[in-house]
C-alpha positions as a Markdown table, in Angstrom:
| # | Residue | x | y | z |
|---|---|---|---|---|
| 1 | Unk | 96.0 | 115.7 | 109.3 |
| 2 | Unk | 93.0 | 112.9 | 109.5 |
| 3 | Unk | 90.8 | 112.6 | 106.7 |
| 4 | Unk | 88.5 | 109.3 | 105.5 |
| 5 | Unk | 88.6 | 107.8 | 101.6 |
| 6 | Unk | 86.7 | 105.6 | 100.0 |
| 7 | Unk | 89.0 | 102.2 | 100.3 |
| 8 | Unk | 89.8 | 101.4 | 96.5 |
| 9 | Unk | 86.9 | 99.5 | 94.2 |
| 10 | Unk | 88.4 | 96.5 | 94.2 |
| 11 | Unk | 88.9 | 95.8 | 97.4 |
| 12 | Unk | 85.2 | 97.4 | 98.2 |
| 13 | Unk | 83.9 | 94.7 | 95.9 |
| 14 | Unk | 86.0 | 91.6 | 97.7 |
| 15 | Unk | 84.6 | 92.1 | 100.7 |
| 16 | Unk | 81.5 | 92.7 | 100.2 |
| 17 | Unk | 81.7 | 89.0 | 98.0 |
| 18 | Unk | 82.7 | 87.5 | 101.1 |
| 19 | Unk | 80.5 | 89.1 | 103.2 |
| 20 | Unk | 77.4 | 88.6 | 101.8 |
| 21 | Unk | 77.7 | 86.4 | 99.3 |
| 22 | Unk | 77.5 | 86.6 | 95.3 |
| 23 | Unk | 76.5 | 90.5 | 94.9 |
| 24 | Unk | 76.1 | 91.5 | 91.6 |
| 25 | Unk | 78.2 | 94.0 | 89.3 |
| 26 | Unk | 75.0 | 96.7 | 89.3 |
| 27 | Unk | 74.6 | 96.4 | 93.1 |
| 28 | Unk | 78.0 | 96.7 | 94.0 |
| 29 | Unk | 78.4 | 99.7 | 91.9 |
| 30 | Unk | 75.6 | 101.8 | 93.1 |
| 31 | Unk | 76.4 | 100.7 | 96.6 |
| 32 | Unk | 79.7 | 102.1 | 96.2 |
| 33 | Unk | 79.1 | 105.1 | 94.4 |
| 34 | Unk | 76.4 | 106.4 | 97.4 |
| 35 | Unk | 79.2 | 105.8 | 99.8 |
| 36 | Unk | 79.0 | 109.2 | 102.0 |
| 37 | Unk | 82.1 | 110.1 | 104.2 |
| 38 | Unk | 82.1 | 110.6 | 107.4 |
| 39 | Unk | 81.9 | 114.2 | 108.6 |
| 40 | Unk | 80.4 | 116.2 | 111.6 |
| 41 | Unk | 76.9 | 116.6 | 112.0 |
| 42 | Unk | 78.0 | 120.2 | 113.4 |
| 43 | Unk | 80.6 | 123.0 | 113.9 |
| 44 | Unk | 80.5 | 121.7 | 118.3 |
| 45 | Unk | 79.6 | 117.0 | 117.2 |
| 46 | Unk | 82.5 | 115.4 | 119.3 |
| 47 | Unk | 82.9 | 113.4 | 116.5 |
| 48 | Unk | 82.3 | 112.0 | 113.0 |
| 49 | Unk | 78.5 | 110.6 | 111.4 |
| 50 | Unk | 79.3 | 107.3 | 110.2 |
| 51 | Unk | 76.3 | 106.6 | 107.0 |
| 52 | Unk | 74.7 | 102.6 | 106.5 |
| 53 | Unk | 76.1 | 102.0 | 102.5 |
| 54 | Unk | 72.9 | 99.9 | 102.7 |
| 55 | Unk | 69.4 | 98.3 | 104.2 |
| 56 | Unk | 70.8 | 96.2 | 107.2 |
| 57 | Unk | 69.1 | 94.6 | 109.8 |
| 58 | Unk | 70.6 | 93.8 | 113.4 |
| 59 | Unk | 68.9 | 90.9 | 115.3 |
| 60 | Unk | 68.5 | 89.8 | 118.2 |
| 61 | Unk | 68.9 | 86.7 | 117.3 |
| 62 | Unk | 72.3 | 86.1 | 118.7 |
| 63 | Unk | 74.2 | 86.7 | 115.5 |
| 64 | Unk | 76.6 | 89.9 | 115.3 |
| 65 | Unk | 76.1 | 91.1 | 112.1 |
| 66 | Unk | 79.4 | 93.0 | 110.2 |
| 67 | Unk | 78.9 | 95.9 | 108.2 |
| 68 | Unk | 81.5 | 97.3 | 106.0 |
| 69 | Unk | 81.6 | 100.3 | 105.6 |
| 70 | Unk | 83.8 | 101.0 | 102.1 |
| 71 | Unk | 85.8 | 103.9 | 104.6 |
| 72 | Unk | 89.8 | 104.0 | 105.7 |
| 73 | Unk | 91.0 | 106.3 | 107.6 |
| 74 | Unk | 94.4 | 108.4 | 107.1 |
| 75 | Unk | 97.0 | 109.9 | 109.1 |
| 76 | Unk | 100.3 | 111.3 | 109.0 |
| 77 | Unk | 100.5 | 111.0 | 112.5 |
| 78 | Unk | 101.7 | 107.7 | 113.1 |
| 79 | Unk | 99.8 | 108.7 | 117.2 |
| 80 | Unk | 96.3 | 109.8 | 115.7 |
| 81 | Unk | 93.5 | 106.8 | 116.6 |
| 82 | Unk | 90.4 | 106.2 | 116.4 |
| 83 | Unk | 88.1 | 105.0 | 118.0 |
| 84 | Unk | 84.1 | 103.6 | 116.9 |
| 85 | Unk | 81.4 | 103.9 | 118.9 |
| 86 | Unk | 78.0 | 104.2 | 118.7 |
| 87 | Unk | 75.6 | 106.5 | 118.1 |
| 88 | Unk | 73.7 | 107.2 | 121.7 |
| 89 | Unk | 70.4 | 106.9 | 119.9 |
| 90 | Unk | 71.3 | 103.7 | 118.5 |
| 91 | Unk | 71.6 | 102.5 | 122.0 |
| 92 | Unk | 69.1 | 104.3 | 124.2 |
| 93 | Unk | 66.5 | 103.8 | 121.7 |
| 94 | Unk | 67.2 | 100.9 | 119.7 |
| 95 | Unk | 69.0 | 98.5 | 121.5 |
| 96 | Unk | 72.1 | 98.9 | 119.7 |
| 97 | Unk | 75.4 | 97.8 | 120.2 |
| 98 | Unk | 79.3 | 97.7 | 118.9 |
| 99 | Unk | 80.2 | 94.3 | 119.6 |
| 100 | Unk | 83.6 | 95.1 | 120.9 |
| 101 | Unk | 82.5 | 98.3 | 122.7 |
| 102 | Unk | 84.8 | 99.9 | 121.2 |
| 103 | Unk | 86.5 | 100.1 | 117.8 |
| 104 | Unk | 89.5 | 101.7 | 118.7 |
| 105 | Unk | 92.2 | 101.5 | 114.9 |
| 106 | Unk | 95.6 | 102.7 | 115.1 |
| 107 | Unk | 97.4 | 105.5 | 112.6 |
| 108 | Unk | 99.0 | 101.6 | 111.0 |
| 109 | Unk | 96.0 | 100.0 | 110.1 |
| 110 | Unk | 95.3 | 101.9 | 106.5 |
| 111 | Unk | 98.5 | 100.0 | 105.4 |
| 112 | Unk | 96.8 | 97.5 | 106.1 |
| 113 | Unk | 96.5 | 94.8 | 103.3 |
| 114 | Unk | 92.6 | 95.6 | 103.2 |
| 115 | Unk | 93.2 | 99.2 | 102.5 |
| 116 | Unk | 92.7 | 99.5 | 106.2 |
| 117 | Unk | 88.7 | 99.2 | 106.0 |
| 118 | Unk | 86.7 | 99.9 | 108.2 |
| 119 | Unk | 83.9 | 97.1 | 108.9 |
| 120 | Unk | 81.9 | 97.4 | 112.0 |
| 121 | Unk | 80.4 | 94.1 | 113.9 |
| 122 | Unk | 76.8 | 94.9 | 116.0 |
| 123 | Unk | 74.6 | 93.8 | 117.9 |
| 124 | Unk | 70.9 | 94.2 | 119.0 |
| 125 | Unk | 69.4 | 94.0 | 122.3 |
| 126 | Unk | 65.6 | 94.4 | 121.2 |
| 127 | Unk | 64.0 | 93.4 | 118.7 |
| 128 | Unk | 66.3 | 94.5 | 115.8 |
| 129 | Unk | 67.2 | 98.2 | 114.5 |
| 130 | Unk | 67.5 | 98.6 | 110.5 |
| 131 | Unk | 69.6 | 101.1 | 109.7 |
| 132 | Unk | 69.5 | 103.1 | 106.2 |
| 133 | Unk | 71.0 | 104.2 | 103.2 |
| 134 | Unk | 72.7 | 107.4 | 104.6 |
| 135 | Unk | 71.5 | 107.7 | 107.6 |
């Protein structure tokens, strides 16, 4: 059965500091506590929506932005795979794209040293995209 879980708090803190540098314990705790697990927006949705965990701006300065989710995907079926695809509106309306086109997460990634922390690497073709927590 496919399910999503938060990664352990300690791993979340390590990954966030690795990406963003020094962060306060208060900020890390608040951000971790506000993580929303991915879910389908409607019964007919093709996939699960991931939500931003903090304000993040993706610019067209030629640099990619790594977006930590605080989420891991778990399954009991070794043939399961999770595909990370951008929402159509991010590409059409805002010019955002995934750096690797499609993120492929194998079932065994849940056992990785980083506890299977899903991170999304994005770029933008237009001026910029601003992600807001919960969206």
